[in-house]
PDB file of N, CA, C, O and CB in Angstrom:
ATOM      1  N   MET A   1      12.747  10.368 -28.084  1.00  0.00           N
ATOM      2  CA  MET A   1      12.887   9.246 -27.065  1.00  0.00           C
ATOM      3  C   MET A   1      12.349   9.652 -25.732  1.00  0.00           C
ATOM      4  O   MET A   1      11.472   9.009 -25.156  1.00  0.00           O
ATOM      5  CB  MET A   1      14.371   8.818 -26.888  1.00  0.00           C
ATOM      6  N   THR A   2      12.957  10.849 -25.210  1.00  0.00           N
ATOM      7  CA  THR A   2      12.354  11.604 -24.007  1.00  0.00           C
ATOM      8  C   THR A   2      10.643  11.419 -23.928  1.00  0.00           C
ATOM      9  O   THR A   2      10.032  10.851 -23.023  1.00  0.00           O
ATOM     10  CB  THR A   2      12.773  13.304 -24.183  1.00  0.00           C
ATOM     11  N   ALA A   3      10.161  11.956 -24.931  1.00  0.00           N
ATOM     12  CA  ALA A   3       8.574  12.032 -24.935  1.00  0.00           C
ATOM     13  C   ALA A   3       7.940  10.679 -24.615  1.00  0.00           C
ATOM     14  O   ALA A   3       7.016  10.572 -23.808  1.00  0.00           O
ATOM     15  CB  ALA A   3       8.004  12.509 -26.390  1.00  0.00           C
ATOM     16  N   GLU A   4       8.545   9.512 -25.370  1.00  0.00           N
ATOM     17  CA  GLU A   4       8.142   8.443 -25.215  1.00  0.00           C
ATOM     18  C   GLU A   4       8.188   7.654 -23.795  1.00  0.00           C
ATOM     19  O   GLU A   4       7.299   6.940 -23.331  1.00  0.00           O
ATOM     20  CB  GLU A   4       8.702   7.925 -26.110  1.00  0.00           C
ATOM     21  N   ARG A   5       9.396   7.951 -23.248  1.00  0.00           N
ATOM     22  CA  ARG A   5       9.950   7.662 -21.887  1.00  0.00           C
ATOM     23  C   ARG A   5       8.854   8.209 -20.911  1.00  0.00           C
ATOM     24  O   ARG A   5       8.272   7.514 -20.080  1.00  0.00           O
ATOM     25  CB  ARG A   5      11.457   8.386 -21.633  1.00  0.00           C
ATOM     26  N   ASP A   6       8.634   9.639 -21.135  1.00  0.00           N
ATOM     27  CA  ASP A   6       7.784  10.457 -20.208  1.00  0.00           C
ATOM     28  C   ASP A   6       6.420   9.749 -20.440  1.00  0.00           C
ATOM     29  O   ASP A   6       5.869   9.516 -19.364  1.00  0.00           O
ATOM     30  CB  ASP A   6       7.767  12.156 -20.557  1.00  0.00           C
ATOM     31  N   MET A   7       5.801   9.390 -21.386  1.00  0.00           N
ATOM     32  CA  MET A   7       4.666   8.651 -21.518  1.00  0.00           C
ATOM     33  C   MET A   7       4.524   7.383 -20.909  1.00  0.00           C
ATOM     34  O   MET A   7       3.505   6.910 -20.407  1.00  0.00           O
ATOM     35  CB  MET A   7       4.459   8.504 -22.700  1.00  0.00           C
ATOM     36  N   ASP A   8       5.851   6.791 -21.022  1.00  0.00           N
ATOM     37  CA  ASP A   8       5.666   5.348 -20.125  1.00  0.00           C
ATOM     38  C   ASP A   8       5.612   5.439 -18.582  1.00  0.00           C
ATOM     39  O   ASP A   8       5.045   4.691 -17.786  1.00  0.00           O
ATOM     40  CB  ASP A   8       6.935   4.341 -20.394  1.00  0.00           C
ATOM     41  N   VAL A   9       6.279   6.445 -18.388  1.00  0.00           N
ATOM     42  CA  VAL A   9       6.382   6.910 -16.794  1.00  0.00           C
ATOM     43  C   VAL A   9       4.919   7.325 -16.494  1.00  0.00           C
ATOM     44  O   VAL A   9       4.286   6.662 -15.673  1.00  0.00           O
ATOM     45  CB  VAL A   9       7.534   8.326 -16.471  1.00  0.00           C
ATOM     46  N   GLU A  10       4.342   8.394 -17.120  1.00  0.00           N
ATOM     47  CA  GLU A  10       2.742   8.799 -16.807  1.00  0.00           C
ATOM     48  C   GLU A  10       2.077   7.642 -16.916  1.00  0.00           C
ATOM     49  O   GLU A  10       1.316   7.506 -15.957  1.00  0.00           O
ATOM     50  CB  GLU A  10       2.008   9.878 -17.807  1.00  0.00           C
ATOM     51  N   GLN A  11       2.033   6.669 -17.740  1.00  0.00           N
ATOM     52  CA  GLN A  11       1.337   5.400 -17.825  1.00  0.00           C
ATOM     53  C   GLN A  11       1.680   4.606 -16.655  1.00  0.00           C
ATOM     54  O   GLN A  11       0.678   4.181 -16.080  1.00  0.00           O
ATOM     55  CB  GLN A  11       1.661   4.651 -19.082  1.00  0.00           C
ATOM     56  N   ALA A  12       2.614   4.329 -16.210  1.00  0.00           N
ATOM     57  CA  ALA A  12       3.001   3.554 -15.118  1.00  0.00           C
ATOM     58  C   ALA A  12       2.283   4.382 -13.727  1.00  0.00           C
ATOM     59  O   ALA A  12       1.544   3.812 -12.924  1.00  0.00           O
ATOM     60  CB  ALA A  12       4.764   3.436 -15.112  1.00  0.00           C
ATOM     61  N   ASP A  13       2.574   5.449 -13.671  1.00  0.00           N
ATOM     62  CA  ASP A  13       2.313   6.341 -12.441  1.00  0.00           C
ATOM     63  C   ASP A  13       0.683   6.097 -12.134  1.00  0.00           C
ATOM     64  O   ASP A  13       0.162   5.933 -11.031  1.00  0.00           O
ATOM     65  CB  ASP A  13       2.712   8.101 -12.792  1.00  0.00           C
ATOM     66  N   GLU A  14      -0.065   6.128 -13.657  1.00  0.00           N
ATOM     67  CA  GLU A  14      -1.361   6.380 -13.418  1.00  0.00           C
ATOM     68  C   GLU A  14      -1.905   4.549 -12.823  1.00  0.00           C
ATOM     69  O   GLU A  14      -2.755   4.347 -11.956  1.00  0.00           O
ATOM     70  CB  GLU A  14      -2.145   7.140 -15.067  1.00  0.00           C
ATOM     71  N   ARG A  15      -1.268   3.653 -13.448  1.00  0.00           N
ATOM     72  CA  ARG A  15      -1.717   2.333 -13.204  1.00  0.00           C
ATOM     73  C   ARG A  15      -1.361   2.193 -11.646  1.00  0.00           C
ATOM     74  O   ARG A  15      -2.231   1.678 -10.943  1.00  0.00           O
ATOM     75  CB  ARG A  15      -0.987   1.201 -14.218  1.00  0.00           C
ATOM     76  N   PHE A  16      -0.187   2.595 -11.052  1.00  0.00           N
ATOM     77  CA  PHE A  16      -0.004   2.379  -9.705  1.00  0.00           C
ATOM     78  C   PHE A  16      -1.028   3.332  -8.887  1.00  0.00           C
ATOM     79  O   PHE A  16      -1.302   2.848  -7.788  1.00  0.00           O
ATOM     80  CB  PHE A  16       1.505   2.631  -9.355  1.00  0.00           C
ATOM     81  N   ARG A  17      -1.617   4.489  -9.141  1.00  0.00           N
ATOM     82  CA  ARG A  17      -2.413   5.301  -8.652  1.00  0.00           C
ATOM     83  C   ARG A  17      -3.554   4.445  -8.439  1.00  0.00           C
ATOM     84  O   ARG A  17      -3.927   4.238  -7.284  1.00  0.00           O
ATOM     85  CB  ARG A  17      -2.594   6.451  -9.425  1.00  0.00           C
ATOM     86  N   GLU A  18      -4.243   3.842  -9.570  1.00  0.00           N
ATOM     87  CA  GLU A  18      -5.248   3.080  -9.640  1.00  0.00           C
ATOM     88  C   GLU A  18      -5.205   1.701  -8.581  1.00  0.00           C
ATOM     89  O   GLU A  18      -6.141   1.321  -7.877  1.00  0.00           O
ATOM     90  CB  GLU A  18      -5.316   2.775 -11.080  1.00  0.00           C
ATOM     91  N   TRP A  19      -3.841   1.076  -8.686  1.00  0.00           N
ATOM     92  CA  TRP A  19      -3.761   0.041  -7.628  1.00  0.00           C
ATOM     93  C   TRP A  19      -3.733   0.346  -6.094  1.00  0.00           C
ATOM     94  O   TRP A  19      -3.980  -0.411  -5.155  1.00  0.00           O
ATOM     95  CB  TRP A  19      -2.617  -0.658  -7.888  1.00  0.00           C
ATOM     96  N   MET A  20      -3.352   1.708  -6.098  1.00  0.00           N
ATOM     97  CA  MET A  20      -3.307   2.380  -4.647  1.00  0.00           C
ATOM     98  C   MET A  20      -4.808   2.547  -4.027  1.00  0.00           C
ATOM     99  O   MET A  20      -5.240   2.156  -2.942  1.00  0.00           O
ATOM    100  CB  MET A  20      -2.571   3.956  -4.751  1.00  0.00           C
ATOM    101  N   ARG A  21      -5.321   3.109  -4.858  1.00  0.00           N
ATOM    102  CA  ARG A  21      -6.998   3.653  -4.759  1.00  0.00           C
ATOM    103  C   ARG A  21      -7.792   2.194  -4.554  1.00  0.00           C
ATOM    104  O   ARG A  21      -8.658   2.060  -3.690  1.00  0.00           O
ATOM    105  CB  ARG A  21      -7.669   4.596  -6.490  1.00  0.00           C
ATOM    106  N   SER A  22      -7.398   1.144  -5.438  1.00  0.00           N
ATOM    107  CA  SER A  22      -8.061  -0.179  -4.971  1.00  0.00           C
ATOM    108  C   SER A  22      -7.489  -0.685  -3.483  1.00  0.00           C
ATOM    109  O   SER A  22      -8.219  -1.356  -2.755  1.00  0.00           O
ATOM    110  CB  SER A  22      -7.737  -1.386  -6.146  1.00  0.00           C
ATOM    111  N   ASN A  23      -6.329  -0.369  -3.142  1.00  0.00           N
ATOM    112  CA  ASN A  23      -5.895  -0.914  -1.920  1.00  0.00           C
ATOM    113  C   ASN A  23      -6.808  -0.349  -1.060  1.00  0.00           C
ATOM    114  O   ASN A  23      -7.531  -1.063  -0.366  1.00  0.00           O
ATOM    115  CB  ASN A  23      -4.479  -0.662  -1.544  1.00  0.00           C
ATOM    116  N   LEU A  24      -6.871   1.135  -1.019  1.00  0.00           N
ATOM    117  CA  LEU A  24      -7.583   2.022  -0.048  1.00  0.00           C
ATOM    118  C   LEU A  24      -9.020   1.382  -0.034  1.00  0.00           C
ATOM    119  O   LEU A  24      -9.413   1.062   1.088  1.00  0.00           O
ATOM    120  CB  LEU A  24      -7.581   3.679  -0.513  1.00  0.00           C
ATOM    121  N   ALA A  25      -9.799   1.161  -0.995  1.00  0.00           N
ATOM    122  CA  ALA A  25     -10.988   0.611  -0.977  1.00  0.00           C
ATOM    123  C   ALA A  25     -11.031  -0.877  -0.127  1.00  0.00           C
ATOM    124  O   ALA A  25     -11.826  -1.074   0.791  1.00  0.00           O
ATOM    125  CB  ALA A  25     -11.385   0.514  -2.445  1.00  0.00           C
ATOM    126  N   ARG A  26     -10.165  -1.753  -0.535  1.00  0.00           N
ATOM    127  CA  ARG A  26     -10.041  -3.003   0.030  1.00  0.00           C
ATOM    128  C   ARG A  26      -9.833  -3.049   1.339  1.00  0.00           C
ATOM    129  O   ARG A  26     -10.399  -3.946   1.963  1.00  0.00           O
ATOM    130  CB  ARG A  26      -9.144  -3.662  -0.504  1.00  0.00           C
ATOM    131  N   VAL A  27      -8.983  -2.105   2.048  1.00  0.00           N
ATOM    132  CA  VAL A  27      -8.794  -1.758   3.208  1.00  0.00           C
ATOM    133  C   VAL A  27     -10.098  -1.196   4.056  1.00  0.00           C
ATOM    134  O   VAL A  27     -10.402  -1.583   5.185  1.00  0.00           O
ATOM    135  CB  VAL A  27      -7.774  -0.889   3.084  1.00  0.00           C
ATOM    136  N   ALA A  28     -10.759  -0.267   3.328  1.00  0.00           N
ATOM    137  CA  ALA A  28     -11.691   0.244   4.029  1.00  0.00           C
ATOM    138  C   ALA A  28     -12.655  -0.947   4.224  1.00  0.00           C
ATOM    139  O   ALA A  28     -12.949  -1.120   5.406  1.00  0.00           O
ATOM    140  CB  ALA A  28     -12.242   1.467   3.389  1.00  0.00           C
ATOM    141  N   GLU A  29     -13.163  -1.723   3.439  1.00  0.00           N
ATOM    142  CA  GLU A  29     -14.154  -2.839   3.409  1.00  0.00           C
ATOM    143  C   GLU A  29     -13.645  -3.689   4.580  1.00  0.00           C
ATOM    144  O   GLU A  29     -14.385  -3.891   5.543  1.00  0.00           O
ATOM    145  CB  GLU A  29     -14.217  -3.680   1.937  1.00  0.00           C
ATOM    146  N   HIS A  30     -12.460  -4.170   4.531  1.00  0.00           N
ATOM    147  CA  HIS A  30     -11.742  -4.974   5.583  1.00  0.00           C
ATOM    148  C   HIS A  30     -12.078  -4.579   6.951  1.00  0.00           C
ATOM    149  O   HIS A  30     -12.282  -5.391   7.853  1.00  0.00           O
ATOM    150  CB  HIS A  30     -10.270  -4.865   5.434  1.00  0.00           C
ATOM    151  N   PHE A  31     -12.131  -3.239   7.084  1.00  0.00           N
ATOM    152  CA  PHE A  31     -12.184  -2.602   8.508  1.00  0.00           C
ATOM    153  C   PHE A  31     -13.523  -2.299   8.615  1.00  0.00           C
ATOM    154  O   PHE A  31     -13.745  -1.789   9.714  1.00  0.00           O
ATOM    155  CB  PHE A  31     -11.278  -1.296   8.772  1.00  0.00           C
ATOM    156  N   GLY A  32     -14.655  -2.416   7.829  1.00  0.00           N
ATOM    157  CA  GLY A  32     -16.091  -1.943   7.801  1.00  0.00           C
ATOM    158  C   GLY A  32     -16.155  -0.641   7.700  1.00  0.00           C
ATOM    159  O   GLY A  32     -17.027  -0.041   8.328  1.00  0.00           O
ATOM    160  N   LEU A  33     -15.326  -0.020   6.965  1.00  0.00           N
ATOM    161  CA  LEU A  33     -15.457   1.497   6.778  1.00  0.00           C
ATOM    162  C   LEU A  33     -15.868   1.896   5.488  1.00  0.00           C
ATOM    163  O   LEU A  33     -15.804   1.155   4.507  1.00  0.00           O
ATOM    164  CB  LEU A  33     -14.211   2.197   7.037  1.00  0.00           C
ATOM    165  N   THR A  34     -16.279   3.034   5.475  1.00  0.00           N
ATOM    166  CA  THR A  34     -16.934   3.821   3.945  1.00  0.00           C
ATOM    167  C   THR A  34     -15.971   5.060   3.974  1.00  0.00           C
ATOM    168  O   THR A  34     -15.984   5.872   4.899  1.00  0.00           O
ATOM    169  CB  THR A  34     -18.944   4.446   3.974  1.00  0.00           C
ATOM    170  N   VAL A  35     -15.051   5.150   2.782  1.00  0.00           N
ATOM    171  CA  VAL A  35     -14.403   6.219   2.136  1.00  0.00           C
ATOM    172  C   VAL A  35     -15.244   7.343   2.088  1.00  0.00           C
ATOM    173  O   VAL A  35     -16.243   7.230   1.377  1.00  0.00           O
ATOM    174  CB  VAL A  35     -13.973   5.883   0.845  1.00  0.00           C
ATOM    175  N   VAL A  36     -15.057   8.465   2.719  1.00  0.00           N
ATOM    176  CA  VAL A  36     -16.058   9.607   2.445  1.00  0.00           C
ATOM    177  C   VAL A  36     -15.576  10.937   1.956  1.00  0.00           C
ATOM    178  O   VAL A  36     -16.328  11.890   1.754  1.00  0.00           O
ATOM    179  CB  VAL A  36     -16.774   9.900   3.649  1.00  0.00           C
ATOM    180  N   GLY A  37     -14.135  10.951   1.757  1.00  0.00           N
ATOM    181  CA  GLY A  37     -13.337  12.052   1.427  1.00  0.00           C
ATOM    182  C   GLY A  37     -12.554  11.837   0.028  1.00  0.00           C
ATOM    183  O   GLY A  37     -12.521  10.732  -0.513  1.00  0.00           O
ATOM    184  N   GLN A  38     -12.042  12.770  -0.414  1.00  0.00           N
ATOM    185  CA  GLN A  38     -11.268  12.735  -1.608  1.00  0.00           C
ATOM    186  C   GLN A  38      -9.971  12.201  -0.870  1.00  0.00           C
ATOM    187  O   GLN A  38      -9.524  12.657   0.182  1.00  0.00           O
ATOM    188  CB  GLN A  38     -11.144  14.238  -2.471  1.00  0.00           C
ATOM    189  N   PRO A  39      -9.328  10.915  -1.779  1.00  0.00           N
ATOM    190  CA  PRO A  39      -7.816  10.511  -1.417  1.00  0.00           C
ATOM    191  C   PRO A  39      -7.041  11.843  -1.409  1.00  0.00           C
ATOM    192  O   PRO A  39      -7.217  12.840  -2.109  1.00  0.00           O
ATOM    193  CB  PRO A  39      -7.093   9.406  -2.571  1.00  0.00           C
ATOM    194  N   ALA A  40      -5.981  11.562  -0.269  1.00  0.00           N
ATOM    195  CA  ALA A  40      -4.762  12.531  -0.489  1.00  0.00           C
ATOM    196  C   ALA A  40      -3.615  11.726  -0.465  1.00  0.00           C
ATOM    197  O   ALA A  40      -3.373  10.902   0.416  1.00  0.00           O
ATOM    198  CB  ALA A  40      -4.600  13.679   0.593  1.00  0.00           C
ATOM    199  N   TRP A  41      -2.806  12.003  -1.577  1.00  0.00           N
ATOM    200  CA  TRP A  41      -1.297  11.440  -1.767  1.00  0.00           C
ATOM    201  C   TRP A  41      -0.458  11.745  -1.114  1.00  0.00           C
ATOM    202  O   TRP A  41      -0.506  12.878  -0.636  1.00  0.00           O
ATOM    203  CB  TRP A  41      -0.714  11.624  -2.771  1.00  0.00           C
ATOM    204  N   GLY A  42       0.605  10.932  -0.824  1.00  0.00           N
ATOM    205  CA  GLY A  42       1.637  11.212   0.191  1.00  0.00           C
ATOM    206  C   GLY A  42       2.874  11.226  -0.616  1.00  0.00           C
ATOM    207  O   GLY A  42       2.742  11.040  -1.826  1.00  0.00           O
ATOM    208  N   TRP A  43       4.201  11.440  -0.075  1.00  0.00           N
ATOM    209  CA  TRP A  43       5.243  11.667  -0.834  1.00  0.00           C
ATOM    210  C   TRP A  43       5.504  10.451  -1.866  1.00  0.00           C
ATOM    211  O   TRP A  43       5.430   9.239  -1.661  1.00  0.00           O
ATOM    212  CB  TRP A  43       6.368  11.942   0.067  1.00  0.00           C
ATOM    213  N   ARG A  44       5.837  11.174  -3.063  1.00  0.00           N
ATOM    214  CA  ARG A  44       5.890   9.961  -4.464  1.00  0.00           C
ATOM    215  C   ARG A  44       5.220   8.771  -4.474  1.00  0.00           C
ATOM    216  O   ARG A  44       5.758   7.686  -4.690  1.00  0.00           O
ATOM    217  CB  ARG A  44       7.246   9.367  -4.744  1.00  0.00           C
ATOM    218  N   LEU A  45       3.630   9.007  -4.163  1.00  0.00           N
ATOM    219  CA  LEU A  45       2.764   8.075  -4.102  1.00  0.00           C
ATOM    220  C   LEU A  45       2.748   7.056  -3.405  1.00  0.00           C
ATOM    221  O   LEU A  45       2.001   6.093  -3.581  1.00  0.00           O
ATOM    222  CB  LEU A  45       2.625   7.744  -4.949  1.00  0.00           C
ATOM    223  N   ARG A  46       3.724   7.202  -2.391  1.00  0.00           N
ATOM    224  CA  ARG A  46       3.790   5.965  -1.551  1.00  0.00           C
ATOM    225  C   ARG A  46       2.748   5.650  -0.318  1.00  0.00           C
ATOM    226  O   ARG A  46       2.704   4.596   0.317  1.00  0.00           O
ATOM    227  CB  ARG A  46       5.124   5.989  -0.977  1.00  0.00           C
ATOM    228  N   THR A  47       1.990   6.710  -0.143  1.00  0.00           N
ATOM    229  CA  THR A  47       0.813   6.501   0.568  1.00  0.00           C
ATOM    230  C   THR A  47      -0.452   7.211   0.028  1.00  0.00           C
ATOM    231  O   THR A  47      -0.445   8.072  -0.852  1.00  0.00           O
ATOM    232  CB  THR A  47       1.058   6.893   1.905  1.00  0.00           C
ATOM    233  N   ILE A  48      -1.415   6.787   0.601  1.00  0.00           N
ATOM    234  CA  ILE A  48      -2.792   7.288   0.029  1.00  0.00           C
ATOM    235  C   ILE A  48      -3.526   7.162   1.381  1.00  0.00           C
ATOM    236  O   ILE A  48      -3.449   6.197   2.140  1.00  0.00           O
ATOM    237  CB  ILE A  48      -3.529   6.313  -1.343  1.00  0.00           C
ATOM    238  N   GLY A  49      -4.312   8.378   1.579  1.00  0.00           N
ATOM    239  CA  GLY A  49      -5.224   8.467   2.709  1.00  0.00           C
ATOM    240  C   GLY A  49      -6.599   9.281   2.491  1.00  0.00           C
ATOM    241  O   GLY A  49      -6.664  10.245   1.729  1.00  0.00           O
ATOM    242  N   ALA A  50      -7.677   8.802   3.227  1.00  0.00           N
ATOM    243  CA  ALA A  50      -8.798   9.519   3.020  1.00  0.00           C
ATOM    244  C   ALA A  50      -9.552   9.591   4.182  1.00  0.00           C
ATOM    245  O   ALA A  50      -9.193   8.750   5.006  1.00  0.00           O
ATOM    246  CB  ALA A  50      -9.521   9.037   2.007  1.00  0.00           C
ATOM    247  N   SER A  51     -10.524  10.340   4.563  1.00  0.00           N
ATOM    248  CA  SER A  51     -11.469  10.463   5.582  1.00  0.00           C
ATOM    249  C   SER A  51     -12.468   9.188   5.410  1.00  0.00           C
ATOM    250  O   SER A  51     -12.865   8.906   4.279  1.00  0.00           O
ATOM    251  CB  SER A  51     -12.210  11.909   5.480  1.00  0.00           C
ATOM    252  N   ALA A  52     -12.781   8.594   6.283  1.00  0.00           N
ATOM    253  CA  ALA A  52     -13.671   7.473   6.265  1.00  0.00           C
ATOM    254  C   ALA A  52     -14.576   7.491   7.548  1.00  0.00           C
ATOM    255  O   ALA A  52     -14.455   8.207   8.542  1.00  0.00           O
ATOM    256  CB  ALA A  52     -12.850   6.153   6.162  1.00  0.00           C
ATOM    257  N   SER A  53     -15.634   6.402   7.247  1.00  0.00           N
ATOM    258  CA  SER A  53     -16.806   6.564   8.589  1.00  0.00           C
ATOM    259  C   SER A  53     -17.089   5.216   8.631  1.00  0.00           C
ATOM    260  O   SER A  53     -17.158   4.532   7.610  1.00  0.00           O
ATOM    261  CB  SER A  53     -18.378   7.578   8.380  1.00  0.00           C
ATOM    262  N   GLY A  54     -17.260   4.784   9.754  1.00  0.00           N
ATOM    263  CA  GLY A  54     -17.661   3.364  10.427  1.00  0.00           C
ATOM    264  C   GLY A  54     -18.618   3.426  11.523  1.00  0.00           C
ATOM    265  O   GLY A  54     -19.030   4.532  11.871  1.00  0.00           O
ATOM    266  N   PRO A  55     -19.031   2.340  12.124  1.00  0.00           N
ATOM    267  CA  PRO A  55     -19.818   2.161  13.193  1.00  0.00           C
ATOM    268  C   PRO A  55     -19.128   3.035  14.489  1.00  0.00           C
ATOM    269  O   PRO A  55     -19.948   3.479  15.294  1.00  0.00           O
ATOM    270  CB  PRO A  55     -19.959   0.562  13.429  1.00  0.00           C
ATOM    271  N   ASP A  56     -17.915   3.274  14.712  1.00  0.00           N
ATOM    272  CA  ASP A  56     -17.419   3.995  15.777  1.00  0.00           C
ATOM    273  C   ASP A  56     -17.096   5.324  15.488  1.00  0.00           C
ATOM    274  O   ASP A  56     -16.420   5.985  16.277  1.00  0.00           O
ATOM    275  CB  ASP A  56     -16.367   3.403  16.289  1.00  0.00           C
ATOM    276  N   GLY A  57     -17.555   5.826  14.328  1.00  0.00           N
ATOM    277  CA  GLY A  57     -17.403   7.236  13.985  1.00  0.00           C
ATOM    278  C   GLY A  57     -16.369   7.285  12.971  1.00  0.00           C
ATOM    279  O   GLY A  57     -15.857   6.305  12.430  1.00  0.00           O
ATOM    280  N   PRO A  58     -16.028   8.858  12.696  1.00  0.00           N
ATOM    281  CA  PRO A  58     -15.008   9.074  11.688  1.00  0.00           C
ATOM    282  C   PRO A  58     -13.672   8.511  12.001  1.00  0.00           C
ATOM    283  O   PRO A  58     -13.209   8.329  13.127  1.00  0.00           O
ATOM    284  CB  PRO A  58     -14.860  10.472  11.450  1.00  0.00           C
ATOM    285  N   ARG A  59     -13.108   8.257  10.849  1.00  0.00           N
ATOM    286  CA  ARG A  59     -11.781   7.989  10.966  1.00  0.00           C
ATOM    287  C   ARG A  59     -10.581   8.240   9.820  1.00  0.00           C
ATOM    288  O   ARG A  59     -10.977   8.331   8.658  1.00  0.00           O
ATOM    289  CB  ARG A  59     -11.839   6.734  11.271  1.00  0.00           C
ATOM    290  N   TRP A  60      -9.262   8.347  10.049  1.00  0.00           N
ATOM    291  CA  TRP A  60      -8.518   8.772   8.941  1.00  0.00           C
ATOM    292  C   TRP A  60      -7.975   7.356   8.245  1.00  0.00           C
ATOM    293  O   TRP A  60      -7.270   6.680   8.994  1.00  0.00           O
ATOM    294  CB  TRP A  60      -7.303   9.827   9.436  1.00  0.00           C
ATOM    295  N   LEU A  61      -8.160   6.937   7.202  1.00  0.00           N
ATOM    296  CA  LEU A  61      -7.425   5.580   6.650  1.00  0.00           C
ATOM    297  C   LEU A  61      -6.351   5.900   5.905  1.00  0.00           C
ATOM    298  O   LEU A  61      -6.383   6.825   5.093  1.00  0.00           O
ATOM    299  CB  LEU A  61      -8.281   4.662   5.753  1.00  0.00           C
ATOM    300  N   ARG A  62      -5.283   5.145   6.123  1.00  0.00           N
ATOM    301  CA  ARG A  62      -3.873   5.505   5.312  1.00  0.00           C
ATOM    302  C   ARG A  62      -3.388   4.199   4.990  1.00  0.00           C
ATOM    303  O   ARG A  62      -3.226   3.291   5.806  1.00  0.00           O
ATOM    304  CB  ARG A  62      -2.650   6.381   6.200  1.00  0.00           C
ATOM    305  N   VAL A  63      -3.119   4.136   3.505  1.00  0.00           N
ATOM    306  CA  VAL A  63      -2.256   2.730   3.154  1.00  0.00           C
ATOM    307  C   VAL A  63      -1.114   3.190   2.600  1.00  0.00           C
ATOM    308  O   VAL A  63      -1.041   4.042   1.715  1.00  0.00           O
ATOM    309  CB  VAL A  63      -2.932   1.638   2.087  1.00  0.00           C
ATOM    310  N   VAL A  64      -0.027   2.496   3.240  1.00  0.00           N
ATOM    311  CA  VAL A  64       1.457   2.664   2.807  1.00  0.00           C
ATOM    312  C   VAL A  64       1.802   1.645   1.748  1.00  0.00           C
ATOM    313  O   VAL A  64       1.162   0.601   1.626  1.00  0.00           O
ATOM    314  CB  VAL A  64       2.474   2.482   4.048  1.00  0.00           C
ATOM    315  N   THR A  65       2.755   1.947   1.041  1.00  0.00           N
ATOM    316  CA  THR A  65       3.334   0.929   0.297  1.00  0.00           C
ATOM    317  C   THR A  65       4.574   1.122   0.435  1.00  0.00           C
ATOM    318  O   THR A  65       4.859   2.230  -0.020  1.00  0.00           O
ATOM    319  CB  THR A  65       2.989   0.831  -1.000  1.00  0.00           C
ATOM    320  N   GLU A  66       5.715   0.429   0.960  1.00  0.00           N
ATOM    321  CA  GLU A  66       7.017   0.368   1.148  1.00  0.00           C
ATOM    322  C   GLU A  66       7.836  -0.871   1.531  1.00  0.00           C
ATOM    323  O   GLU A  66       7.303  -1.948   1.797  1.00  0.00           O
ATOM    324  CB  GLU A  66       7.191   1.203   1.958  1.00  0.00           C
ATOM    325  N   PHE A  67       8.819  -0.718   1.540  1.00  0.00           N
ATOM    326  CA  PHE A  67       9.472  -2.102   1.734  1.00  0.00           C
ATOM    327  C   PHE A  67       9.443  -2.047   3.504  1.00  0.00           C
ATOM    328  O   PHE A  67       9.606  -0.952   4.043  1.00  0.00           O
ATOM    329  CB  PHE A  67      11.292  -2.241   0.891  1.00  0.00           C
ATOM    330  N   PRO A  68       9.263  -3.083   4.208  1.00  0.00           N
ATOM    331  CA  PRO A  68       8.882  -3.137   5.708  1.00  0.00           C
ATOM    332  C   PRO A  68      10.086  -2.485   6.222  1.00  0.00           C
ATOM    333  O   PRO A  68       9.870  -1.517   6.952  1.00  0.00           O
ATOM    334  CB  PRO A  68       8.601  -4.687   6.388  1.00  0.00           C
ATOM    335  N   LYS A  69      11.370  -2.814   5.993  1.00  0.00           N
ATOM    336  CA  LYS A  69      12.427  -1.984   6.725  1.00  0.00           C
ATOM    337  C   LYS A  69      12.297  -0.753   6.646  1.00  0.00           C
ATOM    338  O   LYS A  69      12.726  -0.035   7.550  1.00  0.00           O
ATOM    339  CB  LYS A  69      13.660  -2.171   6.363  1.00  0.00           C
ATOM    340  N   ARG A  70      11.660  -0.229   5.521  1.00  0.00           N
ATOM    341  CA  ARG A  70      11.751   1.644   5.647  1.00  0.00           C
ATOM    342  C   ARG A  70      10.264   1.932   6.000  1.00  0.00           C
ATOM    343  O   ARG A  70       9.990   3.131   5.972  1.00  0.00           O
ATOM    344  CB  ARG A  70      12.243   2.679   3.890  1.00  0.00           C
ATOM    345  N   ALA A  71       9.318   1.156   6.301  1.00  0.00           N
ATOM    346  CA  ALA A  71       8.007   1.667   6.639  1.00  0.00           C
ATOM    347  C   ALA A  71       7.941   1.944   8.084  1.00  0.00           C
ATOM    348  O   ALA A  71       7.544   1.046   8.827  1.00  0.00           O
ATOM    349  CB  ALA A  71       6.922   0.716   6.240  1.00  0.00           C
ATOM    350  N   CYS A  72       8.317   3.194   8.609  1.00  0.00           N
ATOM    351  CA  CYS A  72       8.032   3.344   9.908  1.00  0.00           C
ATOM    352  C   CYS A  72       7.784   4.718  10.305  1.00  0.00           C
ATOM    353  O   CYS A  72       8.238   5.576   9.549  1.00  0.00           O
ATOM    354  CB  CYS A  72       9.008   2.808  10.636  1.00  0.00           C
ATOM    355  N   GLY A  73       7.168   5.092  11.320  1.00  0.00           N
ATOM    356  CA  GLY A  73       6.600   6.339  11.766  1.00  0.00           C
ATOM    357  C   GLY A  73       7.093   6.758  12.818  1.00  0.00           C
ATOM    358  O   GLY A  73       7.998   6.066  13.284  1.00  0.00           O
ATOM    359  N   ASP A  74       6.735   7.891  13.497  1.00  0.00           N
ATOM    360  CA  ASP A  74       6.883   8.256  14.646  1.00  0.00           C
ATOM    361  C   ASP A  74       6.281   7.611  15.879  1.00  0.00           C
ATOM    362  O   ASP A  74       5.083   7.430  16.099  1.00  0.00           O
ATOM    363  CB  ASP A  74       6.598   9.320  14.559  1.00  0.00           C
ATOM    364  N   THR A  75       7.181   7.335  16.548  1.00  0.00           N
ATOM    365  CA  THR A  75       6.675   6.304  18.013  1.00  0.00           C
ATOM    366  C   THR A  75       6.386   6.924  19.080  1.00  0.00           C
ATOM    367  O   THR A  75       6.044   6.299  20.084  1.00  0.00           O
ATOM    368  CB  THR A  75       7.714   5.316  18.624  1.00  0.00           C
TER     369      THR A  75
END
């Protein structure tokens, strides 16, 4: 049963990774950017970021998935 559960988790993680990659591409398009670097994953796949370029030069683009009350950063 453990091997089957591990496979289910691996498949779910891969679907989630694909969803996050899709979100990164959608956000890049929204802001008129082109992702130029390999995506970097954050803690427990909750963030994905990559180098991007646009009309105003290079940028770092990050997408976060988290409950809004928990999504915060340094201010």
